[in-house]
N, CA, C, O and the ligand as a Tripos MOL2 file, in Angstrom:
@<TRIPOS>MOLECULE
protein
  245   243    62     0     0
PROTEIN
NO_CHARGES

@<TRIPOS>ATOM
      1 N         250.5440   85.0330  143.1670 N.3       1 MET1
      2 CA        251.3000   83.8290  142.8090 C.3       1 MET1
      3 C         251.9060   83.1960  144.0490 C.2       1 MET1
      4 O         252.5850   83.8590  144.8330 O.2       1 MET1
      5 N         251.6630   81.9570  144.2080 N.am      2 THR2
      6 CA        252.2340   81.2650  145.3630 C.3       2 THR2
      7 C         253.1070   80.1120  144.8930 C.2       2 THR2
      8 O         252.7010   79.2580  144.1050 O.2       2 THR2
      9 N         254.2870   80.1320  145.4020 N.am      3 GLU3
     10 CA        255.1980   79.0440  145.0470 C.3       3 GLU3
     11 C         255.0420   77.8960  146.0260 C.2       3 GLU3
     12 O         254.9050   78.1030  147.2310 O.2       3 GLU3
     13 N         255.0650   76.7210  145.5090 N.am      4 PRO4
     14 CA        254.9740   75.5660  146.4260 C.3       4 PRO4
     15 C         256.1850   75.5190  147.3390 C.2       4 PRO4
     16 O         257.3340   75.6150  146.9060 O.2       4 PRO4
     17 N         255.8840   75.3700  148.5960 N.am      5 ARG5
     18 CA        256.9940   75.3190  149.5710 C.3       5 ARG5
     19 C         257.5620   73.9170  149.6390 C.2       5 ARG5
     20 O         256.8620   72.9720  150.0040 O.2       5 ARG5
     21 N         258.8020   73.7860  149.2950 N.am      6 PRO6
     22 CA        259.3890   72.4410  149.4120 C.3       6 PRO6
     23 C         259.5660   72.0520  150.8690 C.2       6 PRO6
     24 O         260.0690   72.8290  151.6820 O.2       6 PRO6
     25 N         259.1590   70.8810  151.1710 N.am      7 THR7
     26 CA        259.2990   70.4410  152.5610 C.3       7 THR7
     27 C         260.6880   69.8370  152.7440 C.2       7 THR7
     28 O         261.0240   68.7770  152.2150 O.2       7 THR7
     29 N         261.4620   70.5670  153.5160 N.am      8 MET8
     30 CA        262.8290   70.0900  153.7590 C.3       8 MET8
     31 C         262.8750   69.3720  155.0930 C.2       8 MET8
     32 O         263.1840   69.9600  156.1300 O.2       8 MET8
     33 N         262.5710   68.1250  155.0440 N.am      9 GLU9
     34 CA        262.5970   67.3760  156.2970 C.3       9 GLU9
     35 C         263.9950   66.8710  156.5700 C.2       9 GLU9
     36 O         264.6400   66.2310  155.7400 O.2       9 GLU9
     37 N         264.4160   67.1810  157.7340 N.am     10 LYS10
     38 CA        265.7630   66.7540  158.0950 C.3      10 LYS10
     39 C         265.7710   65.2760  158.4490 C.2      10 LYS10
     40 O         264.9120   64.7790  159.1770 O.2      10 LYS10
     41 N         266.7460   64.6080  157.9220 N.am     11 ALA11
     42 CA        266.8830   63.1940  158.2630 C.3      11 ALA11
     43 C         267.3250   63.0890  159.7140 C.2      11 ALA11
     44 O         268.1800   63.8460  160.1730 O.2      11 ALA11
     45 N         266.7400   62.1580  160.4170 N.am     12 PRO12
     46 CA        267.1490   61.9970  161.8260 C.3      12 PRO12
     47 C         268.6080   61.5840  161.9180 C.2      12 PRO12
     48 O         269.1120   60.8180  161.0970 O.2      12 PRO12
     49 N         269.2550   62.0980  162.9130 N.am     13 LEU13
     50 CA        270.6640   61.7570  163.0800 C.3      13 LEU13
     51 C         270.8110   60.2720  163.3990 C.2      13 LEU13
     52 O         270.0690   59.7000  164.1970 O.2      13 LEU13
     53 N         271.7730   59.6960  162.7600 N.am     14 LEU14
     54 CA        271.9910   58.2770  162.9870 C.3      14 LEU14
     55 C         272.7160   58.0830  164.3120 C.2      14 LEU14
     56 O         273.6740   58.7830  164.6370 O.2      14 LEU14
     57 N         272.2240   57.1100  165.0570 N.am     15 GLY15
     58 CA        272.8810   56.8410  166.3260 C.3      15 GLY15
     59 C         274.2290   56.1980  166.1040 C.2      15 GLY15
     60 O         275.1950   56.4720  166.8170 O.2      15 GLY15
     61 N         274.2780   55.3290  165.0940 N.am     16 MET16
     62 CA        275.5340   54.6420  164.8090 C.3      16 MET16
     63 C         276.1630   55.2300  163.5560 C.2      16 MET16
     64 O         275.5250   55.2870  162.5040 O.2      16 MET16
     65 N         277.3830   55.6570  163.6620 N.am     17 PRO17
     66 CA        278.0340   56.1900  162.4690 C.3      17 PRO17
     67 C         278.3020   55.0860  161.4630 C.2      17 PRO17
     68 O         278.5630   53.9400  161.8310 O.2      17 PRO17
     69 N         278.2350   55.4390  160.2050 N.am     18 LEU18
     70 CA        278.5180   54.4570  159.1670 C.3      18 LEU18
     71 C         280.0060   54.1380  159.1790 C.2      18 LEU18
     72 O         280.8300   54.9720  159.5540 O.2      18 LEU18
     73 N         280.3360   52.9330  158.7680 N.am     19 PRO19
     74 CA        281.7680   52.6180  158.6940 C.3      19 PRO19
     75 C         282.4420   53.5150  157.6610 C.2      19 PRO19
     76 O         281.8550   53.8640  156.6370 O.2      19 PRO19
     77 N         283.6630   53.8690  157.9490 N.am     20 ASP20
     78 CA        284.3830   54.7480  157.0370 C.3      20 ASP20
     79 C         284.6420   54.0620  155.7020 C.2      20 ASP20
     80 O         285.0990   52.9200  155.6570 O.2      20 ASP20
     81 N         284.3490   54.7630  154.6300 N.am     21 PRO21
     82 CA        284.6810   54.2010  153.3220 C.3      21 PRO21
     83 C         286.1900   54.2360  153.1020 C.2      21 PRO21
     84 O         286.8780   55.1580  153.5410 O.2      21 PRO21
     85 N         286.6730   53.2410  152.4340 N.am     22 GLU22
     86 CA        288.1050   53.1820  152.1550 C.3      22 GLU22
     87 C         288.4080   54.0540  150.9440 C.2      22 GLU22
     88 O         287.7600   53.9230  149.9050 O.2      22 GLU22
     89 N         289.3880   54.9420  151.0710 N.am     23 PRO23
     90 CA        289.7720   55.7310  149.9100 C.3      23 PRO23
     91 C         290.4140   54.8330  148.8660 C.2      23 PRO23
     92 O         291.1800   53.9290  149.1970 O.2      23 PRO23
     93 N         290.0980   55.0860  147.6130 N.am     24 THR24
     94 CA        290.6880   54.2870  146.5380 C.3      24 THR24
     95 C         292.1840   54.5720  146.4520 C.2      24 THR24
     96 O         292.6070   55.7230  146.3510 O.2      24 THR24
     97 N         292.9610   53.5190  146.4920 N.am     25 SER25
     98 CA        294.4080   53.7100  146.4550 C.3      25 SER25
     99 C         294.8280   54.2280  145.0880 C.2      25 SER25
    100 O         294.3230   53.7870  144.0560 O.2      25 SER25
    101 N         295.7400   55.1500  145.1040 N.am     26 GLY26
    102 CA        296.2200   55.7140  143.8500 C.3      26 GLY26
    103 C         295.4220   56.9150  143.4060 C.2      26 GLY26
    104 O         295.7630   57.5580  142.4130 O.2      26 GLY26
    105 N         294.3450   57.2310  144.1430 N.am     27 CYS27
    106 CA        293.5480   58.3960  143.7820 C.3      27 CYS27
    107 C         293.9200   59.5500  144.7140 C.2      27 CYS27
    108 O         293.6490   59.4880  145.9130 O.2      27 CYS27
    109 N         294.5320   60.5910  144.1750 N.am     28 PRO28
    110 CA        294.9770   61.7060  145.0380 C.3      28 PRO28
    111 C         293.8120   62.4050  145.7180 C.2      28 PRO28
    112 O         293.9480   62.9100  146.8320 O.2      28 PRO28
    113 N         292.6890   62.4330  145.0600 N.am     29 ARG29
    114 CA        291.5010   63.0850  145.6160 C.3      29 ARG29
    115 C         291.0300   62.3340  146.8720 C.2      29 ARG29
    116 O         290.7650   62.9290  147.9170 O.2      29 ARG29
    117 N         290.9390   61.0290  146.7300 N.am     30 CYS30
    118 CA        290.5050   60.2170  147.8610 C.3      30 CYS30
    119 C         291.5230   60.2990  148.9940 C.2      30 CYS30
    120 O         291.1670   60.3180  150.1730 O.2      30 CYS30
    121 N         292.7830   60.3460  148.6140 N.am     31 ARG31
    122 CA        293.8280   60.4310  149.6310 C.3      31 ARG31
    123 C         293.7020   61.7420  150.3960 C.2      31 ARG31
    124 O         293.8790   61.7960  151.6130 O.2      31 ARG31
    125 N         293.3940   62.7840  149.6530 N.am     32 TYR32
    126 CA        293.2360   64.1020  150.2670 C.3      32 TYR32
    127 C         292.1130   64.0720  151.3010 C.2      32 TYR32
    128 O         292.2670   64.5500  152.4250 O.2      32 TYR32
    129 N         290.9840   63.5010  150.8970 N.am     33 TRP33
    130 CA        289.8320   63.4780  151.8100 C.3      33 TRP33
    131 C         290.0700   62.5580  152.9860 C.2      33 TRP33
    132 O         289.5960   62.8200  154.0920 O.2      33 TRP33
    133 N         290.7960   61.4890  152.7570 N.am     34 ALA34
    134 CA        291.1110   60.5750  153.8570 C.3      34 ALA34
    135 C         291.9700   61.2900  154.8910 C.2      34 ALA34
    136 O         291.8330   61.0790  156.0960 O.2      34 ALA34
    137 N         292.8530   62.1350  154.3920 N.am     35 ARG35
    138 CA        293.7060   62.8900  155.3130 C.3      35 ARG35
    139 C         292.9070   63.9390  156.0690 C.2      35 ARG35
    140 O         293.0940   64.1480  157.2670 O.2      35 ARG35
    141 N         292.0180   64.5890  155.3430 N.am     36 GLU36
    142 CA        291.1390   65.5690  155.9820 C.3      36 GLU36
    143 C         290.3170   64.8960  157.0740 C.2      36 GLU36
    144 O         290.0870   65.4540  158.1470 O.2      36 GLU36
    145 N         289.8860   63.6860  156.7650 N.am     37 ARG37
    146 CA        289.0680   62.9470  157.7070 C.3      37 ARG37
    147 C         289.8570   62.6250  158.9760 C.2      37 ARG37
    148 O         289.3300   62.7260  160.0830 O.2      37 ARG37
    149 N         291.0950   62.2450  158.8110 N.am     38 THR38
    150 CA        291.9490   61.9570  159.9610 C.3      38 THR38
    151 C         292.1160   63.2100  160.8140 C.2      38 THR38
    152 O         292.0330   63.1590  162.0410 O.2      38 THR38
    153 N         292.3480   64.3230  160.1500 N.am     39 ASP39
    154 CA        292.4940   65.5990  160.8630 C.3      39 ASP39
    155 C         291.2110   65.9520  161.6020 C.2      39 ASP39
    156 O         291.2380   66.3620  162.7620 O.2      39 ASP39
    157 N         290.0920   65.7860  160.9130 N.am     40 ALA40
    158 CA        288.7990   66.1380  161.5000 C.3      40 ALA40
    159 C         288.5040   65.2690  162.7120 C.2      40 ALA40
    160 O         287.9700   65.7390  163.7160 O.2      40 ALA40
    161 N         288.8580   64.0050  162.6010 N.am     41 ARG41
    162 CA        288.6130   63.0930  163.7210 C.3      41 ARG41
    163 C         289.4690   63.4750  164.9260 C.2      41 ARG41
    164 O         289.0380   63.4070  166.0770 O.2      41 ARG41
    165 N         290.6890   63.8740  164.6130 N.am     42 ARG42
    166 CA        291.5880   64.2920  165.6890 C.3      42 ARG42
    167 C         291.0340   65.5360  166.3760 C.2      42 ARG42
    168 O         291.1720   65.7100  167.5870 O.2      42 ARG42
    169 N         290.4030   66.3990  165.5740 N.am     43 ALA43
    170 CA        289.8300   67.6340  166.1140 C.3      43 ALA43
    171 C         288.4400   67.3810  166.7010 C.2      43 ALA43
    172 O         287.7780   68.3050  167.1730 O.2      43 ALA43
    173 N         288.0020   66.1010  166.6660 N.am     44 ASP44
    174 CA        286.6960   65.7240  167.1910 C.3      44 ASP44
    175 C         285.5740   66.4690  166.4610 C.2      44 ASP44
    176 O         284.5870   66.8830  167.0700 O.2      44 ASP44
    177 N         285.7430   66.6270  165.1670 N.am     45 ASP45
    178 CA        284.7630   67.3370  164.3460 C.3      45 ASP45
    179 C         283.9630   66.3120  163.5280 C.2      45 ASP45
    180 O         284.2940   66.0080  162.3830 O.2      45 ASP45
    181 N         282.9290   65.8070  164.1390 N.am     46 GLY46
    182 CA        282.1380   64.7470  163.5070 C.3      46 GLY46
    183 C         281.4990   65.1580  162.2000 C.2      46 GLY46
    184 O         281.3970   64.3550  161.2720 O.2      46 GLY46
    185 N         281.0650   66.4170  162.1200 N.am     47 ALA47
    186 CA        280.4200   66.8970  160.8980 C.3      47 ALA47
    187 C         281.3980   66.8620  159.7240 C.2      47 ALA47
    188 O         281.0480   66.4920  158.6040 O.2      47 ALA47
    189 N         282.6200   67.2550  160.0190 N.am     48 ARG48
    190 CA        283.6190   67.2790  158.9490 C.3      48 ARG48
    191 C         284.0350   65.8540  158.5690 C.2      48 ARG48
    192 O         284.3180   65.5660  157.4060 O.2      48 ARG48
    193 N         284.0640   64.9830  159.5550 N.am     49 VAL49
    194 CA        284.4190   63.5850  159.2710 C.3      49 VAL49
    195 C         283.4180   62.9840  158.2900 C.2      49 VAL49
    196 O         283.8070   62.3700  157.2970 O.2      49 VAL49
    197 N         282.1360   63.1620  158.5680 N.am     50 SER50
    198 CA        281.1360   62.5660  157.6800 C.3      50 SER50
    199 C         281.1460   63.2630  156.3260 C.2      50 SER50
    200 O         280.8390   62.6510  155.3030 O.2      50 SER50
    201 N         281.4960   64.5320  156.3240 N.am     51 ASP51
    202 CA        281.6010   65.2720  155.0670 C.3      51 ASP51
    203 C         282.6920   64.6460  154.1960 C.2      51 ASP51
    204 O         282.5020   64.4320  152.9980 O.2      51 ASP51
    205 N         283.8120   64.3630  154.8070 N.am     52 CYS52
    206 CA        284.9180   63.7300  154.0790 C.3      52 CYS52
    207 C         284.5050   62.3490  153.5920 C.2      52 CYS52
    208 O         284.8490   61.9470  152.4810 O.2      52 CYS52
    209 N         283.7690   61.6280  154.4250 N.am     53 ASN53
    210 CA        283.3150   60.2980  154.0340 C.3      53 ASN53
    211 C         282.4090   60.3700  152.8150 C.2      53 ASN53
    212 O         282.4750   59.5190  151.9280 O.2      53 ASN53
    213 N         281.5670   61.3900  152.7770 N.am     54 VAL54
    214 CA        280.6730   61.5600  151.6310 C.3      54 VAL54
    215 C         281.4900   61.7900  150.3730 C.2      54 VAL54
    216 O         281.1950   61.2220  149.3220 O.2      54 VAL54
    217 N         282.5100   62.6180  150.4800 N.am     55 HIS55
    218 CA        283.3590   62.8980  149.3170 C.3      55 HIS55
    219 C         284.0310   61.6320  148.8080 C.2      55 HIS55
    220 O         284.0950   61.3900  147.6030 O.2      55 HIS55
    221 N         284.5260   60.8320  149.7340 N.am     56 ILE56
    222 CA        285.2130   59.6010  149.3510 C.3      56 ILE56
    223 C         284.2060   58.6230  148.7440 C.2      56 ILE56
    224 O         284.4710   58.0000  147.7150 O.2      56 ILE56
    225 N         283.0670   58.5020  149.3880 N.am     57 ARG57
    226 CA        282.0680   57.5320  148.9410 C.3      57 ARG57
    227 C         281.5400   57.8920  147.5600 C.2      57 ARG57
    228 O         281.2820   57.0100  146.7400 O.2      57 ARG57
    229 N         281.3790   59.1790  147.3030 N.am     58 ARG58
    230 CA        280.7540   59.5980  146.0420 C.3      58 ARG58
    231 C         281.7480   59.8560  144.9370 C.2      58 ARG58
    232 O         281.3610   60.2020  143.8200 O.2      58 ARG58
    233 N         283.0230   59.6930  145.2330 N.am     59 HIS59
    234 CA        283.9990   59.9980  144.1890 C.3      59 HIS59
    235 C         283.9260   58.9730  143.0700 C.2      59 HIS59
    236 O         284.1440   57.7840  143.3000 O.2      59 HIS59
    237 N         283.6210   59.4290  141.8580 N.am     60 PRO60
    238 CA        283.5680   58.4890  140.7320 C.3      60 PRO60
    239 C         284.9660   58.0890  140.2650 C.2      60 PRO60
    240 O         285.8840   58.9080  140.2230 O.2      60 PRO60
    241 N         285.0980   56.8530  139.9280 N.am     61 HIS61
    242 CA        286.3890   56.3850  139.4190 C.3      61 HIS61
    243 C         286.2160   55.6500  138.1040 C.2      61 HIS61
    244 O         287.1960   55.1840  137.5240 O.2      61 HIS61
    245 ZN        288.8510   59.0120  144.3550 Zn       62 ZN62
@<TRIPOS>BOND
     1     1     2 1
     2     2     3 1
     3     3     4 2
     4     3     5 am
     5     5     6 1
     6     6     7 1
     7     7     8 2
     8     7     9 am
     9     9    10 1
    10    10    11 1
    11    11    12 2
    12    11    13 am
    13    13    14 1
    14    14    15 1
    15    15    16 2
    16    15    17 am
    17    17    18 1
    18    18    19 1
    19    19    20 2
    20    19    21 am
    21    21    22 1
    22    22    23 1
    23    23    24 2
    24    23    25 am
    25    25    26 1
    26    26    27 1
    27    27    28 2
    28    27    29 am
    29    29    30 1
    30    30    31 1
    31    31    32 2
    32    31    33 am
    33    33    34 1
    34    34    35 1
    35    35    36 2
    36    35    37 am
    37    37    38 1
    38    38    39 1
    39    39    40 2
    40    39    41 am
    41    41    42 1
    42    42    43 1
    43    43    44 2
    44    43    45 am
    45    45    46 1
    46    46    47 1
    47    47    48 2
    48    47    49 am
    49    49    50 1
    50    50    51 1
    51    51    52 2
    52    51    53 am
    53    53    54 1
    54    54    55 1
    55    55    56 2
    56    55    57 am
    57    57    58 1
    58    58    59 1
    59    59    60 2
    60    59    61 am
    61    61    62 1
    62    62    63 1
    63    63    64 2
    64    63    65 am
    65    65    66 1
    66    66    67 1
    67    67    68 2
    68    67    69 am
    69    69    70 1
    70    70    71 1
    71    71    72 2
    72    71    73 am
    73    73    74 1
    74    74    75 1
    75    75    76 2
    76    75    77 am
    77    77    78 1
    78    78    79 1
    79    79    80 2
    80    79    81 am
    81    81    82 1
    82    82    83 1
    83    83    84 2
    84    83    85 am
    85    85    86 1
    86    86    87 1
    87    87    88 2
    88    87    89 am
    89    89    90 1
    90    90    91 1
    91    91    92 2
    92    91    93 am
    93    93    94 1
    94    94    95 1
    95    95    96 2
    96    95    97 am
    97    97    98 1
    98    98    99 1
    99    99   100 2
   100    99   101 am
   101   101   102 1
   102   102   103 1
   103   103   104 2
   104   103   105 am
   105   105   106 1
   106   106   107 1
   107   107   108 2
   108   107   109 am
   109   109   110 1
   110   110   111 1
   111   111   112 2
   112   111   113 am
   113   113   114 1
   114   114   115 1
   115   115   116 2
   116   115   117 am
   117   117   118 1
   118   118   119 1
   119   119   120 2
   120   119   121 am
   121   121   122 1
   122   122   123 1
   123   123   124 2
   124   123   125 am
   125   125   126 1
   126   126   127 1
   127   127   128 2
   128   127   129 am
   129   129   130 1
   130   130   131 1
   131   131   132 2
   132   131   133 am
   133   133   134 1
   134   134   135 1
   135   135   136 2
   136   135   137 am
   137   137   138 1
   138   138   139 1
   139   139   140 2
   140   139   141 am
   141   141   142 1
   142   142   143 1
   143   143   144 2
   144   143   145 am
   145   145   146 1
   146   146   147 1
   147   147   148 2
   148   147   149 am
   149   149   150 1
   150   150   151 1
   151   151   152 2
   152   151   153 am
   153   153   154 1
   154   154   155 1
   155   155   156 2
   156   155   157 am
   157   157   158 1
   158   158   159 1
   159   159   160 2
   160   159   161 am
   161   161   162 1
   162   162   163 1
   163   163   164 2
   164   163   165 am
   165   165   166 1
   166   166   167 1
   167   167   168 2
   168   167   169 am
   169   169   170 1
   170   170   171 1
   171   171   172 2
   172   171   173 am
   173   173   174 1
   174   174   175 1
   175   175   176 2
   176   175   177 am
   177   177   178 1
   178   178   179 1
   179   179   180 2
   180   179   181 am
   181   181   182 1
   182   182   183 1
   183   183   184 2
   184   183   185 am
   185   185   186 1
   186   186   187 1
   187   187   188 2
   188   187   189 am
   189   189   190 1
   190   190   191 1
   191   191   192 2
   192   191   193 am
   193   193   194 1
   194   194   195 1
   195   195   196 2
   196   195   197 am
   197   197   198 1
   198   198   199 1
   199   199   200 2
   200   199   201 am
   201   201   202 1
   202   202   203 1
   203   203   204 2
   204   203   205 am
   205   205   206 1
   206   206   207 1
   207   207   208 2
   208   207   209 am
   209   209   210 1
   210   210   211 1
   211   211   212 2
   212   211   213 am
   213   213   214 1
   214   214   215 1
   215   215   216 2
   216   215   217 am
   217   217   218 1
   218   218   219 1
   219   219   220 2
   220   219   221 am
   221   221   222 1
   222   222   223 1
   223   223   224 2
   224   223   225 am
   225   225   226 1
   226   226   227 1
   227   227   228 2
   228   227   229 am
   229   229   230 1
   230   230   231 1
   231   231   232 2
   232   231   233 am
   233   233   234 1
   234   234   235 1
   235   235   236 2
   236   235   237 am
   237   237   238 1
   238   238   239 1
   239   239   240 2
   240   239   241 am
   241   241   242 1
   242   242   243 1
   243   243   244 2
@<TRIPOS>SUBSTRUCTURE
     1 MET1         2 RESIDUE 1 A MET
     2 THR2         6 RESIDUE 1 A THR
     3 GLU3        10 RESIDUE 1 A GLU
     4 PRO4        14 RESIDUE 1 A PRO
     5 ARG5        18 RESIDUE 1 A ARG
     6 PRO6        22 RESIDUE 1 A PRO
     7 THR7        26 RESIDUE 1 A THR
     8 MET8        30 RESIDUE 1 A MET
     9 GLU9        34 RESIDUE 1 A GLU
    10 LYS10       38 RESIDUE 1 A LYS
    11 ALA11       42 RESIDUE 1 A ALA
    12 PRO12       46 RESIDUE 1 A PRO
    13 LEU13       50 RESIDUE 1 A LEU
    14 LEU14       54 RESIDUE 1 A LEU
    15 GLY15       58 RESIDUE 1 A GLY
    16 MET16       62 RESIDUE 1 A MET
    17 PRO17       66 RESIDUE 1 A PRO
    18 LEU18       70 RESIDUE 1 A LEU
    19 PRO19       74 RESIDUE 1 A PRO
    20 ASP20       78 RESIDUE 1 A ASP
    21 PRO21       82 RESIDUE 1 A PRO
    22 GLU22       86 RESIDUE 1 A GLU
    23 PRO23       90 RESIDUE 1 A PRO
    24 THR24       94 RESIDUE 1 A THR
    25 SER25       98 RESIDUE 1 A SER
    26 GLY26      102 RESIDUE 1 A GLY
    27 CYS27      106 RESIDUE 1 A CYS
    28 PRO28      110 RESIDUE 1 A PRO
    29 ARG29      114 RESIDUE 1 A ARG
    30 CYS30      118 RESIDUE 1 A CYS
    31 ARG31      122 RESIDUE 1 A ARG
    32 TYR32      126 RESIDUE 1 A TYR
    33 TRP33      130 RESIDUE 1 A TRP
    34 ALA34      134 RESIDUE 1 A ALA
    35 ARG35      138 RESIDUE 1 A ARG
    36 GLU36      142 RESIDUE 1 A GLU
    37 ARG37      146 RESIDUE 1 A ARG
    38 THR38      150 RESIDUE 1 A THR
    39 ASP39      154 RESIDUE 1 A ASP
    40 ALA40      158 RESIDUE 1 A ALA
    41 ARG41      162 RESIDUE 1 A ARG
    42 ARG42      166 RESIDUE 1 A ARG
    43 ALA43      170 RESIDUE 1 A ALA
    44 ASP44      174 RESIDUE 1 A ASP
    45 ASP45      178 RESIDUE 1 A ASP
    46 GLY46      182 RESIDUE 1 A GLY
    47 ALA47      186 RESIDUE 1 A ALA
    48 ARG48      190 RESIDUE 1 A ARG
    49 VAL49      194 RESIDUE 1 A VAL
    50 SER50      198 RESIDUE 1 A SER
    51 ASP51      202 RESIDUE 1 A ASP
    52 CYS52      206 RESIDUE 1 A CYS
    53 ASN53      210 RESIDUE 1 A ASN
    54 VAL54      214 RESIDUE 1 A VAL
    55 HIS55      218 RESIDUE 1 A HIS
    56 ILE56      222 RESIDUE 1 A ILE
    57 ARG57      226 RESIDUE 1 A ARG
    58 ARG58      230 RESIDUE 1 A ARG
    59 HIS59      234 RESIDUE 1 A HIS
    60 PRO60      238 RESIDUE 1 A PRO
    61 HIS61      242 RESIDUE 1 A HIS
    62 ZN62       245 GROUP 0 **** ****
């Protein structure tokens, strides 16, 4: 039995970072991630910054 190997192609790193999404005001979750993002940026942790941006961008309201 052979399982099909999923091809996990990595997306090329973007040269230009996307603009930061604005956290929805009044949403504690978005506020939390916005704060995490500020901390991450201060720590020069780009991976964490974009991670926080994803959370903010994908947060359903
Ligand atoms: Zn939110």
